[in-house]
N, C-alpha and C positions, 0 to 999 in steps of 0.2 A: 913982279909980272907973272913969275914962274907960279907964284902961290895963290895970286888969283886964279890962272889954268888949274892947278890940280884942285880948288875947291869946288870951280865949275865943273869939273870931270866926276868928281865925286859924287856931285848933287845929282848930275844925269845919271850915271850907274845907280844910284841908290832909286831914283825914280823909275828905271826901266826893271828894277828887280822887285819892285813893289807891283808894277804892273802885270810882270809875270805871275807873282804870288796871286793875283787878284783872277788873272786868267786861269790859274788852276785850280783855285777854290770854285769858281764859276763851273768849270768842267766837271770837277768832283760833283757838285749839286747838280749838274745834268744827269751825270750817271747814276746819282743815288734815285732820282727821279726816273730814269730808264728802267730800273731794277723794279720799282713798285709797280710799275705800268706793265710788267712782263710777270705778275703776280700768275701764278697757276690758277688757270680756270679747271675747276671740276666739271664732270660730265654725269649729269644725274639723270638715270631711267627711271620715266615717272610710268610705273605699270599702274593704270586703271581699271577698276571693276567696269566703267560703265559711262565713258565720257559722252556718248552719242543718245544716251540713256535718260540719265540722271542727273539733276542740277549739282550735287554734292562734288562728286568728280570734275565735272567740269568747270566748277567755280573753283576748287580747289587746283586746276590746271591754271588756269586765268592769273591764279595769284602767284604760282609759282614763275608764270611767265613775266609778272613784275618785279618778282625779285631778281630776276637775272641782270637787272639794272642797278641793284644794290648790292648784291653779293656776286664773287666771280665762280659763277655756275651757269653751265647750258644744261637746259633741260629737251630732252628726247622723250616724246610720249608713246606709250606702248598701250593701246586701249583695248582689252578684253570684250567688250560689249557684252558683257552680263554671261559669258562662258567661262565655269571656272575650268574646266580643262585647258581653255586657252589662254587663259591667266597663268597658268603656269609654263606652258610654253615661252610666253611672252618675257618672263625673267630670264629663261637661258637665251631669250634674242637679247637683251639688255645685257648680258653677260657677253656674248659674244661681239656685241658692236663696242666693247671696251668700256661701258659705263664705271665710272670710279665710286657710285653707290646708286641703290636702288630704293625708292620710295615707291610703296605700295598700298592701294587700298583694298585688301582682300575682298573677295566675294565671299568667301567660304575659310575659316583657318584651316580646318584639315587638309582641304585639296592642295593648299599652297605651300603647307611645310616642307613637303619635300623639296620643291624646286628651290626655296628661299636657303634650306640649308646647302644646297648645292652651291648657290650664291655666296654664301658665307665661308663655304671650304674653298672657294675660288678667290678669296679675298674681296670680295664685292661686298660690302656691309650695306644689310637691308633694314630700313626704318619704316615701320608700319605706322599710316597715316590713317585715320579712321576709329572707326568702336567696334572692330572686329579683333578680339583678343587673340593672340596667338597661341597664348598659354606660358604662364610664369617659366614653366620647364623649359621652354624653348629659347628664352632669353640668352643671348650670348650664343647661340647654337644657329635658329633659324632667323634670328632677328637681332638687330642691336638695342633699337629702343622702339616704344611704341608712345608714339606722341600725339595726343587728342582730347577729347573730353571725357574719355575714359569710356568703359564699355558700356554697351547697350543697358547692362544691369543696371546703372545710375541713373539713364534717363527714364527706364522703367520703372524705378523708385519713385520719380518726380511725378510720373504720371498717377502710378499707382495712389499715392499721397494727397492727389488733386481729387482723385475720383471718391476715394474714401472719405474725404472732408466734406464734400459736396453733394454724396448722393446718399440717402437713406437704405438702411437694409431692407433687402426685399426688391430693391431696384432691377431692373434688367439692362442688361448692357451689350453691344457685340464690337467686335474687334475687326481690322481690316489691317492685314500684315504685308510684309515684302515677300521674300521668297521661302518658302515654307523648307522645313530642315535645316536652313542656313544658322549659322551662327549668330548674325548681326539680327535676324528676324526673331529667333529664339530667345534671344537676351533682351529685346527690346520687349520682349511679352513677358517674361517669366516671374519679375517683382510684381508687374500690374496684376496678373493672373492670380497670383497667389494672395496679394491682399484684396482682391475684389472677392476671393471665395474666403477667406478669414472673416470679413466683414459683411456675410450674408450678402452679396451684390452678386447676382444671378447673371453668368456670362451665357449668352442664349447661342452663340454661334463665332467661329472665327475662321474667315477665309484668306486665301494669300490671291496675291495680283502679280506679282512678277514686278512690284515697285511700277506698276502700269497703272497711271491715274484713270484712263479709259475703264480699266476693268474695276477700279476700286468704284467708278459711277455705276456700273452695272450691279456688282455686287448689293451696294449699298440700295439700290431700287428693287432689287429682289428682298432683300432684308425688310424692306419697308413694307412689302407685301405679305411677305411671309408672319410678320411679327406685328402683332397690333400695338404691341406695348415696348418701346423702346425709350428708355431714361437716358442713356449715355453712349458715344462712341468713341472709341479710341482709334487711330487712324496712324499706322506708324510714322507717316512721312507727309509733310504740310501740304505740297502739292497733290497727294492723293486725298488729303481732307478739306481741299478746295472743290473735288468732283463730290465728298459726301455733303458738303453745303448744299451744292447744286439740287442734290438729289432732294435732300430734307424740306429744301424750300418750296421745290416743285410739288412736293407732298404736301405740303402746308402742315409740316411737321419740324419746322427748325426751330421756331420759339420754345423754349424749355429742355430742350435737349442738349444735354452738357457735352461738350467737345474736347478733345485735347490731343495733342500731336507731338512729333518730335521732329527738329532739325534745326528750327530757326530762319529759315530764307523769308526772302521779300513776303511772299504770299501768305506766310504762315504768320508774320507781324501783322499784316493787311487784316488778317480775319481776327487778329486779338484785337486789335485797334477799334476795328468797327462794332465789336462786342459778340459775333458770329462764334469765336471758340474763347474758350475761357483760358488757356496756357497751350503753349508749346515749350517743350525742353531744346534749348537753343545752343549750339555749338559756336562758339567763337573761332570761326573757320580762318579768317584773317591771321588771328595771332598764333593760330595751331600751325598755319604752312610756315609763317616766317620760324617758329620756333624748331619746327622741322627741319627747314635749312640750315639754321646756326648750328644745331645738334648735328647735323650731318658735319658740316665744315668744322667742328670742333673734332668730332671723332676724327678725321680724315687728318687733322693738324696732330693727330696723338695725343690728345687730350680724354679723359675717362668720361664716360656719360652715364645717366642714370638709363635704367633698362623702361622704367615707365614715368613719363613727363607727363603731367594731368593740368590740362588748362578746363574747369570743371562746367560741366552743363549749367547755364543761365535758365531760370524758371521764368519766362517772360508772361507777365499780365497785362492789362488794362492798366495796372497802377505804375508800370516800370519800362512799358514797351519804347516809349520817347528816349529813354537813358541809353538804348542800345542801338547799334545798327547791324540790320540781318546782312545774310550773305546773297 
């Protein structure tokens, strides 16, 4: 009888210990889960060039906001509204508000370098999102990485090749650009202009618009009055080209005029798809934004990252327009 009682007692103790072990294991897993749920969230200051003015920064911010659901980031937007001086001040505001990192779409590389250098010196890494190259000599000093489709020179080359391939020597063309004197505008025009000149394509006129589509319309209307022969138009952004096409159509001169632009947003894709425009040099903006976020997080985690990360421009023509998605 005593043996039976002892055996029962031992069995009961064994079950109790097993239950305690399971309970401790369960509590340990819950603790692990709690640790993962309290992963640090990094505050990213998004210093835009003009989200209220232009589609590219507005779309980029929207992509960043969506990425908050996927990555441990909190995005705080600072919008320069097209003012280079204000953008430099906003970099300082992002530092003051305790941002862990800064994403910037520069209006102009020269004007923001001192502010970005100050941020880097303060331990707030800067990541350049866009096509304005801040200069290799400033890598590691004024910015950590430039993530984008490359400088505007790459897009300008795509457009230059298109003009040379489709227009005969002696053709006459015009250009409608963004903000005169800024790096992005100069780079987007530079290679195109050189290639036209080398192939005896005459550039009749180049005028700036401050990236304002209504100004693009007015300038194109003036061109049509001033120049009886215009064989091609290069407009530096898709939304401006919509205005160019309207002016040409109203004047009865759309057919036979070669058109090309840069960006790759929905308006640009639509112009290519319906045959109004030959091509747009498109930026894969959604992929660029996600790569910028993951690069920022890698750097903040102590990993080395490349100073230049390029997701190349894509030449969008009628042949491949349905293979890609616009932004």
